[in-house]
Structures are given as structure tokens and as C-alpha cells.
N, C-alpha and C positions, 0 to 999 in steps of 0.2 A: 893248757893252751887257752888264751883269752878268746872271748867271743869275736873281737875285732880281727885277731889273727886268723881264726877259723874262717871268717867271712872272706878275708883276703885270699886265703888259700883256695877256698871254693871258687872264687871268681877267677883266680889264675888257672885252676884246673879246667873250668868251663871254657876259658879262652883258648886253651890248648886242645881240649877235647872236641870242640865244635868243628874246627878245620879238619882234624883227624877223622871224625865221623863222616864228614862230607867227602873226604878223599876216598874213604873205603866204601861209601854208599854208592849203589845198593849191593848187598851181598846175598840177597834172597828175593823171592817173589814180592812184587808190589801189587796191592789190591786196590782197584778203583771201585768204590761203592757207588752204585746208581740207586737213588732212593725211590725208584719206580719199577713196575713190573718189566720183565723181559719182553722184548719185541716192540717196545715203545720207541718214540723218537729220541729221548735222552739216552736210552740204552744203545741205539744205533750210533749216536755220536761217540759214546764211550768206546764202543768196540772198534770204531774206525781208528781212533788214535792210540788205543792200547798196544796193538802190535808194533806200530811204528815207534812209540815211546820205548817199548821194550828193547827194540834193536839198538837204540841209542844208549839206553841205560846198561845194556849187556845182561839184563835179567828179564824173566817173564813178567809181563803185566797182565793180570787177570781182571775180569769184570764180575762183580757180585751184585745181584739185585736184592735190595732190602726195601721193599715197597711198603706203603701204608701211610695213613694220616697225612696226606698231601705232601709226602716227601720228608716229613719230620722224623720218622723212625730211623731211616737210613742216615739222615744228617746227625741225629743223636748218636748213632753208632760211631761215626767218625769223630764227633766232638769229644767223645769219651775214650777214643783210642789212644794208644801210646804215641806221643808226638815224635816219631822217629822217621817219618816219610814212607812207611810201608803200608799205611792205610790212608787213602785220600778220597775225596768226594768229588763226583761230577754232577753238578746241579744246574738248573736253568734259572729263568727269571724268578722262580719261586723264592730264591734267596733274597730277593728284594721285596716280596710281598708277605713272606712269613712273619716279619717283625710286626706287621699290622694285623694280619689275619689271625694270628695266634697270640692271645694275651697272656697265656700261661704255657710255658714250655720247660722241659727238663734241662735245657741248655740255653745259654744266652745267644740269640741268633746272629749277632754281629761279632761279639768279642770271642766267640768260641773257635773261630776259624782264621787261618792265614791264607789269603788269596795267593794263588800260584800263577794264574794267567787266564785270559779269556780264550775261548776255543772257537766258537762259531755263532754268527747271528742267523737265526732260522726264521723265515717268513711263516705265516699261518695261511691256511686255506679254509674257505667256507665250503663244506661238502655236504652231500645228502645221499641217501640210499639210491641205488642205481635206477630204481623204477619210480623215482619221485616225479610227479607231474609237472613241476615247474621247469620251464624251458630256459630261463635265465635268472639272474639275480633279482631283478625287479619282481618277477613272478614269484620267486621264493619268498621275498619279503611280504608280498601281498598275501600269500598263503599262510605265513606265520601270523600275520595280523588278523586274518580271518579265523584261523583255528585256535589261536591262543593256547590255553592249557592242554588242548588235545595234541599239541606238538611235543614230541619227545626229543629233547636236546641232550645228547650224550656228552660226557666229559670223563676225565681220568681221576676225578675226585677233587675235593676242595683244596685250592692252592695250586692245582696243576695248570699248565699252560692252556689246555683246552677249556678249563673252567674259567680262567681269567678272560680269555677271548670271548667265550660265550656270555659271560656276565656283561662285558662291554657291549656286545651286540644287543642284548636285552635292554640295557640302559639306553642305548641310542634309539631303539625302536619304541621304548616306553610300553612294551608289551610283555606281560608275564607268560612264560611257557613252563612246561613240566621238565625240569632238569633231572637227568638220570646219571648219577655218579657211579663209576666203576673203580676197581682197584688197579688202575693203570690204563694207559692208552691202548695197549694191546687188546685187552678184553673189550674195551669200548669199540674199537675198530671191528672186532669180530661180530659184535651185535649189529653194527651198521651194515656190514657186509651181508648179514643174514636178514636185513630188513626189519629188525626188531626195534630199532630206533630210527628217527627220521633225519636228523641233522646233527652235524658236529663241526666244530672249528678246531683244526689241529695242524701241527707242524708239517712242513713239506717233507721232512725226513721220514715221516710216517705215512704220508698220503700220496706222494708223487707216483710211486709205482702202481698204487691202486687206481689212481686217476688215469694213468696211461693205459692200464689194462681194461678200463671201462667198468671196473668193479664198483666204483662210486661215481657220482656226478659232482663236478667241480663248478663253482659259481664265481669265485673271486679269490685273489691273493691279497694279503693285508700289507703290502709294501707299495711305494710310489711307482715303481716300474715293473713291467711284466718280466717274468722269469724265463730265462733261456730254456730251462727244463720243462716249462709249461707255457709255451708261447701263445696258446689259444685261450688261456684263462685270463680274463681282464682283472685289473686292480680294483680295489674297493673305491678308489677315487674315480675311476672311469665309470663305475656303475652308480655313482651318486652318493656314496657313503665314505667320504675321505677321512672321517674321524674314527672309522674302524681300521686303525693303523696299529698293528702289533707286531713287533719283532721279538722273538724269543732267543735271548742270548744265553750261552752256556759258559760256565767257568769251572776251573779246577781248584780245589781247596785242600789244605792240610789242617790237622788239629792245631790250635793255638799252642805255641811253645815249641813247635818244630824248629830246629836250628836253621838260621838264615842260610847257611851254605847248602843245606839240603833242599830248602825251598828253591834256591837259585838253580840247583842241579835239575830239579824237576821242571822248572820253568824252561831251562835250555832244552831238555828232552821234548817238552811240549812244542817249542818253537821248531825244532827239527821235524817232529811229526807233522806239523801243519804245513810244512813245505814238501812233504813226501808226495811224489807224483801220484801214487795210488790213492792217497787220502784226498788230494785235491780233486782228482778225477771222480772219485766216488761221491764226494760232497756235491760236485756239480750235478751229478746224476740225480741227487736227492733235492736239488733246488736251493742249495746254499753254498757258501764259500768259507774257507778257514779264515780266522782273524789274521791280520798282518802281524809280523813279528813284534812290532812296537806295542801291540795291545795284548800280546801273550806274555805279559810281565806282571809281577806282583803289584807294582805301583799303579799301572794303568787299570788293572783289574779292580783294585780297591776303589779308585776314583769313580769308575763306572758304576760299581756296586752301590756306593753311597748316593750317587746321583739318582739311580733308579729307585732306591728306597724313598727318597724325597719326592720323586715324581708320582709314584703309585699310592703313597700314603693317603693323600686327600681323596683320590678316586675310590679307594676301598672303604674309607671311613664314610664317604657319602652313600655308598651302597649299603652300609650298615649290615654287612654279612661277615660274621666271624666264625672261626672254627672251634671256639670254646665258649 
């Protein structure tokens, strides 16, 4: 058999096999890899959509936490997984900052993945330990400028959303503080609740319930309008720092090479999940909303991802902080 004939037969087989695979898919459990510790904001988003996606797919969708190295260990797991739709990644804005923060990775941060759809845009909150002496945002800023390196600013590790927001805060204040990285937002929040760190900037999906319970003090949200879930917390624009504007978007990814019909099936399941009443209600309680259907698509996701890479590259290069 000639090489050309073998190539034509292989192409013909692939053309027939891909639709057949999509028609049968899924036949077993689908795993969403979250590249951060359990209990954090990205984990919360994944667990909200997993059950609803599973109902639409007709199979169980489970969440597995594979944290470490700013989300790159979990991402690497998915990048090297079999491209069959049974192992996918739920990641946040870190997918736009990793290409700049990490100059050496075991995978190619852009070409290793196929976008499935955007999930949710999540605001950030500037919070502090509950016994912090600052009564408002202006007093908090004055305290940070006075204490400088004596301030312990927690985050979930280099490349995490909390680290990105905290870096921007320091940049705007032009004041160095002591940053305290943890292996995930859950551990960082535990330390803040225990009063062992002073300040943190984190997503509403991780902070809203703690703020409402009075377990931490909230000073500002990083979006233009106040949140229905936290109506008493002013925006950063209201308190005089409009440039501290950070929205943490989340997206779902499959390994590169996953058949297009499988990507489309996962995207449809995601769209169904984001319209689920329980998901919508729970997102609202956590201070966020699901993405509209037209943004929970592969094309919209890729366009947004590329734009965010271009947006954050000069910011991170100017900060001159790299993970390697």
C-alpha cells in the first residue's frame, strides 16, 4: 500500500470516526481538573457547573484538585491527557498570565489546549483580618503605606488570581509589603481567618460568605458597580483607586487534538449548565453571574483568551516578576 493511499485511508477513517465518537460521547465519567487546592474560588466554580453538566451529558462529572506551581501542574496534567474529552481543565485568568510569568514550562501554554467556553467573570474583593484597625479603604491604604514590609499580604501562590490582584495593588501604591504565598486560596483564607496574615485580595466566590458572616473585613470590590451580593461594599472607583480593576474570568479547556464534535458537545453541556436555575442562583449568592450562551463557546473563549494575554503581558513584564 502506497504512502499516499495509507494517508487517504487514515483521513477517511478520521472523518468517519470523529462524528461516531461524538455521537457516543460520553460513555463514562468526565473529570474536570482544577489546578488549585480544594475549597478555593476556582474549585467552587467547577463544582457548581459539574453536576449540571453531568445531567446534560448523561454521565457523572467529577472535580479533581491538582494544585501547585501557580496552576501549571494541573494544567500540565490536562495538556498531556488523552484528547478524548474525558479530562478537561477549569482555569481562571491565570491562563492569560502563565505565558508571561513562566518562561519555561513542560507544555506550550497556548497551543496545548482547545477552548470549550467561558464560564463566569468573578470580581475581586480587598479584605483583611476581622480585627483590622482600618475602618475603611482609605485608612487601610494609609496603614499599608505606614507599615510597609510589616504588612503580610496573603495569596494563593505565584500566578494565582489573588497574587495578580495583590501585585497590582502594590504597583499602584508603589509600596513594598511582605507577600505570603500559600498552596491555594483555601489555605490562604484559613490563615486570614486566624489573623495570621493581614490583608488579601480574592474572588467573591471565596470571600462573600466570609464577609457576610463577619469573619473578615471587606473594603472594596474591583468592578465598576456595587454587587447585589455585597451592597454595602464600595467599588475601588468609589474609594479613589479606579485602576484597581480586576475581573477574574474562568474558562473550560480540553487537550489539543480533542475532536471538534466532542468539544462542541462539552460546550453545549456547559451552556446548559450556565442556564440551570440552581447554578444561576448560587453564582448570585457568591457575587458573580454565569457567562451568557454566546460567550460559552470555543470561538468566543479563544478570542477573549488571546486578548487577555495581550493585555497582561506588558503589565507583568513591567513588574519584572517571573516564576522561573
